[in-house]
PyMOL Python script that loads the backbone (N, CA, C, O; Angstrom):
from pymol import cmd

cmd.read_pdbstr("""\
ATOM      1  N   UNK A   1      -2.362   7.817  26.332  1.00  0.00           N
ATOM      2  CA  UNK A   1      -2.647   8.470  25.068  1.00  0.00           C
ATOM      3  C   UNK A   1      -2.357   7.496  23.930  1.00  0.00           C
ATOM      4  O   UNK A   1      -1.435   6.683  23.990  1.00  0.00           O
ATOM      5  N   UNK A   2      -3.177   7.612  22.902  1.00  0.00           N
ATOM      6  CA  UNK A   2      -2.950   6.829  21.690  1.00  0.00           C
ATOM      7  C   UNK A   2      -2.696   7.802  20.548  1.00  0.00           C
ATOM      8  O   UNK A   2      -3.493   8.708  20.302  1.00  0.00           O
ATOM      9  N   UNK A   3      -1.597   7.610  19.864  1.00  0.00           N
ATOM     10  CA  UNK A   3      -1.236   8.421  18.714  1.00  0.00           C
ATOM     11  C   UNK A   3      -1.621   7.652  17.460  1.00  0.00           C
ATOM     12  O   UNK A   3      -1.147   6.537  17.239  1.00  0.00           O
ATOM     13  N   UNK A   4      -2.480   8.246  16.640  1.00  0.00           N
ATOM     14  CA  UNK A   4      -2.923   7.645  15.385  1.00  0.00           C
ATOM     15  C   UNK A   4      -2.192   8.366  14.258  1.00  0.00           C
ATOM     16  O   UNK A   4      -2.323   9.581  14.107  1.00  0.00           O
ATOM     17  N   UNK A   5      -1.423   7.619  13.464  1.00  0.00           N
ATOM     18  CA  UNK A   5      -0.625   8.216  12.401  1.00  0.00           C
ATOM     19  C   UNK A   5      -1.140   7.707  11.051  1.00  0.00           C
ATOM     20  O   UNK A   5      -1.105   6.510  10.768  1.00  0.00           O
ATOM     21  N   UNK A   6      -1.614   8.636  10.233  1.00  0.00           N
ATOM     22  CA  UNK A   6      -2.075   8.320   8.882  1.00  0.00           C
ATOM     23  C   UNK A   6      -0.947   8.653   7.908  1.00  0.00           C
ATOM     24  O   UNK A   6      -0.439   9.774   7.902  1.00  0.00           O
ATOM     25  N   UNK A   7      -0.558   7.681   7.089  1.00  0.00           N
ATOM     26  CA  UNK A   7       0.513   7.909   6.128  1.00  0.00           C
ATOM     27  C   UNK A   7       0.004   7.724   4.706  1.00  0.00           C
ATOM     28  O   UNK A   7      -0.948   6.982   4.462  1.00  0.00           O
ATOM     29  N   UNK A   8       0.651   8.407   3.779  1.00  0.00           N
ATOM     30  CA  UNK A   8       0.278   8.331   2.377  1.00  0.00           C
ATOM     31  C   UNK A   8       0.832   7.074   1.716  1.00  0.00           C
ATOM     32  O   UNK A   8       0.262   6.586   0.740  1.00  0.00           O
ATOM     33  N   UNK A   9       1.919   6.554   2.228  1.00  0.00           N
ATOM     34  CA  UNK A   9       2.588   5.406   1.613  1.00  0.00           C
ATOM     35  C   UNK A   9       2.832   4.303   2.640  1.00  0.00           C
ATOM     36  O   UNK A   9       3.136   4.596   3.796  1.00  0.00           O
ATOM     37  N   UNK A  10       2.704   3.038   2.233  1.00  0.00           N
ATOM     38  CA  UNK A  10       2.965   1.921   3.151  1.00  0.00           C
ATOM     39  C   UNK A  10       4.407   1.893   3.684  1.00  0.00           C
ATOM     40  O   UNK A  10       4.641   1.420   4.796  1.00  0.00           O
ATOM     41  N   UNK A  11       5.363   2.388   2.911  1.00  0.00           N
ATOM     42  CA  UNK A  11       6.760   2.346   3.354  1.00  0.00           C
ATOM     43  C   UNK A  11       6.984   3.167   4.623  1.00  0.00           C
ATOM     44  O   UNK A  11       7.896   2.877   5.397  1.00  0.00           O
ATOM     45  N   UNK A  12       6.161   4.184   4.838  1.00  0.00           N
ATOM     46  CA  UNK A  12       6.287   4.998   6.055  1.00  0.00           C
ATOM     47  C   UNK A  12       6.006   4.176   7.304  1.00  0.00           C
ATOM     48  O   UNK A  12       6.576   4.441   8.363  1.00  0.00           O
ATOM     49  N   UNK A  13       5.132   3.181   7.189  1.00  0.00           N
ATOM     50  CA  UNK A  13       4.798   2.365   8.351  1.00  0.00           C
ATOM     51  C   UNK A  13       6.041   1.672   8.892  1.00  0.00           C
ATOM     52  O   UNK A  13       6.233   1.605  10.106  1.00  0.00           O
ATOM     53  N   UNK A  14       6.882   1.159   8.011  1.00  0.00           N
ATOM     54  CA  UNK A  14       8.106   0.475   8.443  1.00  0.00           C
ATOM     55  C   UNK A  14       9.046   1.427   9.178  1.00  0.00           C
ATOM     56  O   UNK A  14       9.587   1.085  10.230  1.00  0.00           O
ATOM     57  N   UNK A  15       9.234   2.601   8.629  1.00  0.00           N
ATOM     58  CA  UNK A  15      10.131   3.587   9.244  1.00  0.00           C
ATOM     59  C   UNK A  15       9.581   4.041  10.598  1.00  0.00           C
ATOM     60  O   UNK A  15      10.307   4.076  11.591  1.00  0.00           O
ATOM     61  N   UNK A  16       8.300   4.384  10.627  1.00  0.00           N
ATOM     62  CA  UNK A  16       7.697   4.868  11.873  1.00  0.00           C
ATOM     63  C   UNK A  16       7.625   3.778  12.938  1.00  0.00           C
ATOM     64  O   UNK A  16       7.717   4.064  14.132  1.00  0.00           O
ATOM     65  N   UNK A  17       7.462   2.533  12.505  1.00  0.00           N
ATOM     66  CA  UNK A  17       7.433   1.423  13.454  1.00  0.00           C
ATOM     67  C   UNK A  17       8.742   1.273  14.206  1.00  0.00           C
ATOM     68  O   UNK A  17       8.765   0.781  15.334  1.00  0.00           O
ATOM     69  N   UNK A  18       9.822   1.693  13.587  1.00  0.00           N
ATOM     70  CA  UNK A  18      11.148   1.667  14.240  1.00  0.00           C
ATOM     71  C   UNK A  18      11.397   2.971  15.005  1.00  0.00           C
ATOM     72  O   UNK A  18      11.912   2.952  16.123  1.00  0.00           O
ATOM     73  N   UNK A  19      11.035   4.084  14.404  1.00  0.00           N
ATOM     74  CA  UNK A  19      11.349   5.398  14.966  1.00  0.00           C
ATOM     75  C   UNK A  19      10.489   5.773  16.176  1.00  0.00           C
ATOM     76  O   UNK A  19      11.013   6.238  17.188  1.00  0.00           O
ATOM     77  N   UNK A  20       9.186   5.575  16.077  1.00  0.00           N
ATOM     78  CA  UNK A  20       8.291   6.047  17.146  1.00  0.00           C
ATOM     79  C   UNK A  20       8.579   5.440  18.520  1.00  0.00           C
ATOM     80  O   UNK A  20       8.555   6.172  19.510  1.00  0.00           O
ATOM     81  N   UNK A  21       8.850   4.139  18.627  1.00  0.00           N
ATOM     82  CA  UNK A  21       9.154   3.616  19.966  1.00  0.00           C
ATOM     83  C   UNK A  21      10.407   4.238  20.587  1.00  0.00           C
ATOM     84  O   UNK A  21      10.557   4.249  21.809  1.00  0.00           O
ATOM     85  N   UNK A  22      11.293   4.749  19.757  1.00  0.00           N
ATOM     86  CA  UNK A  22      12.532   5.356  20.263  1.00  0.00           C
ATOM     87  C   UNK A  22      12.332   6.791  20.732  1.00  0.00           C
ATOM     88  O   UNK A  22      13.080   7.275  21.581  1.00  0.00           O
ATOM     89  N   UNK A  23      11.320   7.481  20.181  1.00  0.00           N
ATOM     90  CA  UNK A  23      11.170   8.898  20.526  1.00  0.00           C
ATOM     91  C   UNK A  23       9.939   9.192  21.391  1.00  0.00           C
ATOM     92  O   UNK A  23       9.859  10.252  22.010  1.00  0.00           O
ATOM     93  N   UNK A  24       8.994   8.272  21.435  1.00  0.00           N
ATOM     94  CA  UNK A  24       7.798   8.504  22.251  1.00  0.00           C
ATOM     95  C   UNK A  24       7.984   7.953  23.658  1.00  0.00           C
ATOM     96  O   UNK A  24       8.681   6.956  23.844  1.00  0.00           O
ATOM     97  N   UNK A  25       7.373   8.585  24.643  1.00  0.00           N
ATOM     98  CA  UNK A  25       7.389   8.014  25.993  1.00  0.00           C
ATOM     99  C   UNK A  25       6.714   6.639  25.984  1.00  0.00           C
ATOM    100  O   UNK A  25       5.841   6.373  25.157  1.00  0.00           O
ATOM    101  N   UNK A  26       7.120   5.785  26.896  1.00  0.00           N
ATOM    102  CA  UNK A  26       6.602   4.420  26.941  1.00  0.00           C
ATOM    103  C   UNK A  26       5.091   4.362  27.102  1.00  0.00           C
ATOM    104  O   UNK A  26       4.454   3.429  26.612  1.00  0.00           O
ATOM    105  N   UNK A  27       4.509   5.341  27.778  1.00  0.00           N
ATOM    106  CA  UNK A  27       3.072   5.302  28.028  1.00  0.00           C
ATOM    107  C   UNK A  27       2.224   5.696  26.804  1.00  0.00           C
ATOM    108  O   UNK A  27       0.998   5.594  26.839  1.00  0.00           O
ATOM    109  N   UNK A  28       2.878   6.140  25.732  1.00  0.00           N
ATOM    110  CA  UNK A  28       2.155   6.517  24.522  1.00  0.00           C
ATOM    111  C   UNK A  28       2.083   5.316  23.582  1.00  0.00           C
ATOM    112  O   UNK A  28       3.100   4.804  23.114  1.00  0.00           O
ATOM    113  N   UNK A  29       0.858   4.887  23.321  1.00  0.00           N
ATOM    114  CA  UNK A  29       0.638   3.840  22.324  1.00  0.00           C
ATOM    115  C   UNK A  29       0.532   4.519  20.966  1.00  0.00           C
ATOM    116  O   UNK A  29       0.211   5.705  20.878  1.00  0.00           O
ATOM    117  N   UNK A  30       0.803   3.764  19.911  1.00  0.00           N
ATOM    118  CA  UNK A  30       0.603   4.345  18.592  1.00  0.00           C
ATOM    119  C   UNK A  30       0.054   3.300  17.635  1.00  0.00           C
ATOM    120  O   UNK A  30       0.285   2.099  17.776  1.00  0.00           O
ATOM    121  N   UNK A  31      -0.677   3.807  16.662  1.00  0.00           N
ATOM    122  CA  UNK A  31      -1.207   2.984  15.582  1.00  0.00           C
ATOM    123  C   UNK A  31      -0.910   3.700  14.281  1.00  0.00           C
ATOM    124  O   UNK A  31      -1.111   4.909  14.164  1.00  0.00           O
ATOM    125  N   UNK A  32      -0.435   2.952  13.313  1.00  0.00           N
ATOM    126  CA  UNK A  32      -0.081   3.527  12.027  1.00  0.00           C
ATOM    127  C   UNK A  32      -1.052   2.982  10.981  1.00  0.00           C
ATOM    128  O   UNK A  32      -1.278   1.775  10.889  1.00  0.00           O
ATOM    129  N   UNK A  33      -1.613   3.886  10.205  1.00  0.00           N
ATOM    130  CA  UNK A  33      -2.574   3.531   9.169  1.00  0.00           C
ATOM    131  C   UNK A  33      -1.973   3.868   7.799  1.00  0.00           C
ATOM    132  O   UNK A  33      -2.088   5.007   7.347  1.00  0.00           O
ATOM    133  N   UNK A  34      -1.341   2.906   7.138  1.00  0.00           N
ATOM    134  CA  UNK A  34      -0.748   3.190   5.822  1.00  0.00           C
ATOM    135  C   UNK A  34      -1.811   3.180   4.723  1.00  0.00           C
ATOM    136  O   UNK A  34      -2.800   2.452   4.806  1.00  0.00           O
ATOM    137  N   UNK A  35      -1.595   3.985   3.714  1.00  0.00           N
ATOM    138  CA  UNK A  35      -2.526   4.079   2.590  1.00  0.00           C
ATOM    139  C   UNK A  35      -1.775   3.926   1.273  1.00  0.00           C
ATOM    140  O   UNK A  35      -0.547   3.987   1.221  1.00  0.00           O
ATOM    141  N   UNK A  36      -2.537   3.728   0.232  1.00  0.00           N
ATOM    142  CA  UNK A  36      -1.974   3.505  -1.102  1.00  0.00           C
ATOM    143  C   UNK A  36      -2.022   4.788  -1.932  1.00  0.00           C
ATOM    144  O   UNK A  36      -2.645   4.831  -2.993  1.00  0.00           O
ATOM    145  N   UNK A  37      -1.369   5.811  -1.444  1.00  0.00           N
ATOM    146  CA  UNK A  37      -1.309   7.067  -2.179  1.00  0.00           C
ATOM    147  C   UNK A  37      -2.242   8.135  -1.641  1.00  0.00           C
ATOM    148  O   UNK A  37      -2.985   7.933  -0.680  1.00  0.00           O
ATOM    149  N   UNK A  38      -2.171   9.281  -2.305  1.00  0.00           N
ATOM    150  CA  UNK A  38      -2.876  10.479  -1.864  1.00  0.00           C
ATOM    151  C   UNK A  38      -4.396  10.295  -1.836  1.00  0.00           C
ATOM    152  O   UNK A  38      -5.041  10.648  -0.849  1.00  0.00           O
ATOM    153  N   UNK A  39      -4.972   9.747  -2.906  1.00  0.00           N
ATOM    154  CA  UNK A  39      -6.428   9.607  -2.955  1.00  0.00           C
ATOM    155  C   UNK A  39      -6.936   8.632  -1.896  1.00  0.00           C
ATOM    156  O   UNK A  39      -7.979   8.867  -1.287  1.00  0.00           O
ATOM    157  N   UNK A  40      -6.213   7.552  -1.677  1.00  0.00           N
ATOM    158  CA  UNK A  40      -6.602   6.587  -0.646  1.00  0.00           C
ATOM    159  C   UNK A  40      -6.563   7.236   0.733  1.00  0.00           C
ATOM    160  O   UNK A  40      -7.462   7.029   1.548  1.00  0.00           O
ATOM    161  N   UNK A  41      -5.527   8.016   0.989  1.00  0.00           N
ATOM    162  CA  UNK A  41      -5.416   8.732   2.263  1.00  0.00           C
ATOM    163  C   UNK A  41      -6.572   9.722   2.425  1.00  0.00           C
ATOM    164  O   UNK A  41      -7.186   9.784   3.491  1.00  0.00           O
ATOM    165  N   UNK A  42      -6.871  10.485   1.393  1.00  0.00           N
ATOM    166  CA  UNK A  42      -7.946  11.465   1.482  1.00  0.00           C
ATOM    167  C   UNK A  42      -9.305  10.808   1.732  1.00  0.00           C
ATOM    168  O   UNK A  42     -10.128  11.355   2.465  1.00  0.00           O
ATOM    169  N   UNK A  43      -9.547   9.645   1.132  1.00  0.00           N
ATOM    170  CA  UNK A  43     -10.789   8.910   1.404  1.00  0.00           C
ATOM    171  C   UNK A  43     -10.857   8.511   2.875  1.00  0.00           C
ATOM    172  O   UNK A  43     -11.896   8.649   3.521  1.00  0.00           O
ATOM    173  N   UNK A  44      -9.742   8.016   3.390  1.00  0.00           N
ATOM    174  CA  UNK A  44      -9.703   7.590   4.796  1.00  0.00           C
ATOM    175  C   UNK A  44      -9.931   8.764   5.736  1.00  0.00           C
ATOM    176  O   UNK A  44     -10.557   8.614   6.785  1.00  0.00           O
ATOM    177  N   UNK A  45      -9.423   9.929   5.359  1.00  0.00           N
ATOM    178  CA  UNK A  45      -9.599  11.100   6.216  1.00  0.00           C
ATOM    179  C   UNK A  45     -11.075  11.469   6.335  1.00  0.00           C
ATOM    180  O   UNK A  45     -11.510  11.954   7.379  1.00  0.00           O
ATOM    181  N   UNK A  46     -11.835  11.246   5.288  1.00  0.00           N
ATOM    182  CA  UNK A  46     -13.253  11.592   5.357  1.00  0.00           C
ATOM    183  C   UNK A  46     -14.099  10.489   5.987  1.00  0.00           C
ATOM    184  O   UNK A  46     -15.200  10.759   6.468  1.00  0.00           O
ATOM    185  N   UNK A  47     -13.604   9.256   5.993  1.00  0.00           N
ATOM    186  CA  UNK A  47     -14.398   8.159   6.548  1.00  0.00           C
ATOM    187  C   UNK A  47     -13.918   7.708   7.929  1.00  0.00           C
ATOM    188  O   UNK A  47     -14.728   7.558   8.845  1.00  0.00           O
ATOM    189  N   UNK A  48     -12.629   7.492   8.085  1.00  0.00           N
ATOM    190  CA  UNK A  48     -12.072   6.944   9.323  1.00  0.00           C
ATOM    191  C   UNK A  48     -11.769   8.020  10.362  1.00  0.00           C
ATOM    192  O   UNK A  48     -11.996   7.819  11.555  1.00  0.00           O
ATOM    193  N   UNK A  49     -11.270   9.130   9.919  1.00  0.00           N
ATOM    194  CA  UNK A  49     -10.836  10.190  10.834  1.00  0.00           C
ATOM    195  C   UNK A  49     -11.926  10.668  11.792  1.00  0.00           C
ATOM    196  O   UNK A  49     -11.640  10.850  12.975  1.00  0.00           O
ATOM    197  N   UNK A  50     -13.150  10.878  11.339  1.00  0.00           N
ATOM    198  CA  UNK A  50     -14.176  11.327  12.298  1.00  0.00           C
ATOM    199  C   UNK A  50     -14.386  10.351  13.459  1.00  0.00           C
ATOM    200  O   UNK A  50     -14.564  10.774  14.601  1.00  0.00           O
ATOM    201  N   UNK A  51     -14.365   9.069  13.174  1.00  0.00           N
ATOM    202  CA  UNK A  51     -14.553   8.082  14.247  1.00  0.00           C
ATOM    203  C   UNK A  51     -13.374   8.083  15.212  1.00  0.00           C
ATOM    204  O   UNK A  51     -13.565   8.039  16.427  1.00  0.00           O
ATOM    205  N   UNK A  52     -12.165   8.134  14.682  1.00  0.00           N
ATOM    206  CA  UNK A  52     -10.974   8.130  15.540  1.00  0.00           C
ATOM    207  C   UNK A  52     -10.899   9.396  16.380  1.00  0.00           C
ATOM    208  O   UNK A  52     -10.438   9.359  17.521  1.00  0.00           O
ATOM    209  N   UNK A  53     -11.343  10.504  15.828  1.00  0.00           N
ATOM    210  CA  UNK A  53     -11.270  11.764  16.578  1.00  0.00           C
ATOM    211  C   UNK A  53     -12.175  11.763  17.805  1.00  0.00           C
ATOM    212  O   UNK A  53     -12.003  12.591  18.700  1.00  0.00           O
ATOM    213  N   UNK A  54     -13.127  10.852  17.857  1.00  0.00           N
ATOM    214  CA  UNK A  54     -14.013  10.764  19.022  1.00  0.00           C
ATOM    215  C   UNK A  54     -13.484   9.815  20.105  1.00  0.00           C
ATOM    216  O   UNK A  54     -14.082   9.715  21.176  1.00  0.00           O
ATOM    217  N   UNK A  55     -12.388   9.128  19.846  1.00  0.00           N
ATOM    218  CA  UNK A  55     -11.811   8.223  20.840  1.00  0.00           C
ATOM    219  C   UNK A  55     -11.119   9.073  21.907  1.00  0.00           C
ATOM    220  O   UNK A  55     -10.242   9.871  21.578  1.00  0.00           O
ATOM    221  N   UNK A  56     -11.497   8.918  23.180  1.00  0.00           N
ATOM    222  CA  UNK A  56     -10.876   9.728  24.236  1.00  0.00           C
ATOM    223  C   UNK A  56      -9.355   9.526  24.289  1.00  0.00           C
ATOM    224  O   UNK A  56      -8.848   8.426  24.071  1.00  0.00           O
ATOM    225  N   UNK A  57      -8.662  10.598  24.579  1.00  0.00           N
ATOM    226  CA  UNK A  57      -7.210  10.599  24.764  1.00  0.00           C
ATOM    227  C   UNK A  57      -6.449  10.177  23.509  1.00  0.00           C
ATOM    228  O   UNK A  57      -5.384   9.566  23.597  1.00  0.00           O
ATOM    229  N   UNK A  58      -6.998  10.503  22.348  1.00  0.00           N
ATOM    230  CA  UNK A  58      -6.337  10.190  21.086  1.00  0.00           C
ATOM    231  C   UNK A  58      -5.809  11.457  20.435  1.00  0.00           C
ATOM    232  O   UNK A  58      -6.424  12.520  20.520  1.00  0.00           O
ATOM    233  N   UNK A  59      -4.677  11.331  19.796  1.00  0.00           N
ATOM    234  CA  UNK A  59      -4.084  12.406  19.006  1.00  0.00           C
ATOM    235  C   UNK A  59      -3.864  11.847  17.604  1.00  0.00           C
ATOM    236  O   UNK A  59      -3.618  10.652  17.438  1.00  0.00           O
ATOM    237  N   UNK A  60      -3.953  12.715  16.596  1.00  0.00           N
ATOM    238  CA  UNK A  60      -3.855  12.277  15.212  1.00  0.00           C
ATOM    239  C   UNK A  60      -2.774  13.066  14.503  1.00  0.00           C
ATOM    240  O   UNK A  60      -2.680  14.286  14.638  1.00  0.00           O
ATOM    241  N   UNK A  61      -1.951  12.342  13.737  1.00  0.00           N
ATOM    242  CA  UNK A  61      -0.943  12.955  12.872  1.00  0.00           C
ATOM    243  C   UNK A  61      -1.208  12.460  11.462  1.00  0.00           C
ATOM    244  O   UNK A  61      -1.452  11.272  11.252  1.00  0.00           O
ATOM    245  N   UNK A  62      -1.162  13.372  10.489  1.00  0.00           N
ATOM    246  CA  UNK A  62      -1.339  13.013   9.091  1.00  0.00           C
ATOM    247  C   UNK A  62      -0.050  13.358   8.354  1.00  0.00           C
ATOM    248  O   UNK A  62       0.372  14.514   8.334  1.00  0.00           O
ATOM    249  N   UNK A  63       0.571  12.348   7.749  1.00  0.00           N
ATOM    250  CA  UNK A  63       1.813  12.548   7.002  1.00  0.00           C
ATOM    251  C   UNK A  63       1.532  12.455   5.513  1.00  0.00           C
ATOM    252  O   UNK A  63       1.018  11.448   5.024  1.00  0.00           O
ATOM    253  N   UNK A  64       1.875  13.517   4.802  1.00  0.00           N
ATOM    254  CA  UNK A  64       1.701  13.544   3.347  1.00  0.00           C
ATOM    255  C   UNK A  64       3.003  13.931   2.702  1.00  0.00           C
ATOM    256  O   UNK A  64       3.780  14.713   3.250  1.00  0.00           O
ATOM    257  N   UNK A  65       3.235  13.374   1.527  1.00  0.00           N
ATOM    258  CA  UNK A  65       4.415  13.746   0.741  1.00  0.00           C
ATOM    259  C   UNK A  65       4.232  15.156   0.196  1.00  0.00           C
ATOM    260  O   UNK A  65       3.118  15.598  -0.083  1.00  0.00           O
ATOM    261  N   UNK A  66       5.339  15.836   0.054  1.00  0.00           N
ATOM    262  CA  UNK A  66       5.324  17.123  -0.627  1.00  0.00           C
ATOM    263  C   UNK A  66       5.723  16.850  -2.062  1.00  0.00           C
ATOM    264  O   UNK A  66       6.884  16.554  -2.348  1.00  0.00           O
ATOM    265  N   UNK A  67       4.769  16.949  -2.956  1.00  0.00           N
ATOM    266  CA  UNK A  67       5.034  16.707  -4.368  1.00  0.00           C
ATOM    267  C   UNK A  67       5.074  18.033  -5.098  1.00  0.00           C
ATOM    268  O   UNK A  67       4.038  18.653  -5.335  1.00  0.00           O
ATOM    269  N   UNK A  68       6.267  18.464  -5.452  1.00  0.00           N
ATOM    270  CA  UNK A  68       6.444  19.720  -6.164  1.00  0.00           C
ATOM    271  C   UNK A  68       6.458  19.422  -7.651  1.00  0.00           C
ATOM    272  O   UNK A  68       7.364  18.754  -8.150  1.00  0.00           O
ATOM    273  N   UNK A  69       5.468  19.911  -8.347  1.00  0.00           N
ATOM    274  CA  UNK A  69       5.367  19.634  -9.790  1.00  0.00           C
ATOM    275  C   UNK A  69       6.067  20.695 -10.628  1.00  0.00           C
ATOM    276  O   UNK A  69       6.036  20.634 -11.857  1.00  0.00           O
ATOM    277  N   UNK A  70       6.689  21.651  -9.986  1.00  0.00           N
ATOM    278  CA  UNK A  70       7.429  22.680 -10.728  1.00  0.00           C
ATOM    279  C   UNK A  70       8.852  22.181 -10.945  1.00  0.00           C
ATOM    280  O   UNK A  70       9.437  21.541 -10.071  1.00  0.00           O
ATOM    281  N   UNK A  71       9.389  22.474 -12.092  1.00  0.00           N
ATOM    282  CA  UNK A  71      10.786  22.087 -12.336  1.00  0.00           C
ATOM    283  C   UNK A  71      11.576  23.329 -12.704  1.00  0.00           C
ATOM    284  O   UNK A  71      11.129  24.161 -13.493  1.00  0.00           O
ATOM    285  N   UNK A  72      12.733  23.433 -12.128  1.00  0.00           N
ATOM    286  CA  UNK A  72      13.638  24.546 -12.415  1.00  0.00           C
ATOM    287  C   UNK A  72      14.627  24.111 -13.472  1.00  0.00           C
ATOM    288  O   UNK A  72      15.210  23.030 -13.379  1.00  0.00           O
ATOM    289  N   UNK A  73      14.817  24.940 -14.468  1.00  0.00           N
ATOM    290  CA  UNK A  73      15.779  24.608 -15.539  1.00  0.00           C
ATOM    291  C   UNK A  73      17.058  25.359 -15.347  1.00  0.00           C
ATOM    292  O   UNK A  73      17.985  25.212 -16.144  1.00  0.00           O
TER     293      UNK A  73
END
""", "prot")
cmd.dss("prot")
cmd.show_as("cartoon", "prot")
cmd.util.cbc("prot")
cmd.orient("prot")
């Protein structure tokens, strides 16, 4: 199996590159696709995601930041 991970920020790639080998079984390969923010990620989802979804034995994870624009006083 190949795990394809789409991230909103490049910094996630560094963290996941360390974390995923520790928590995934050895037989699971992974690829991390970092993006330059929300709009860049959304563009990739419409262009790259359809092609990757057709790769046999592939799973996809999309990581997005939770940006809460409400402020409590």
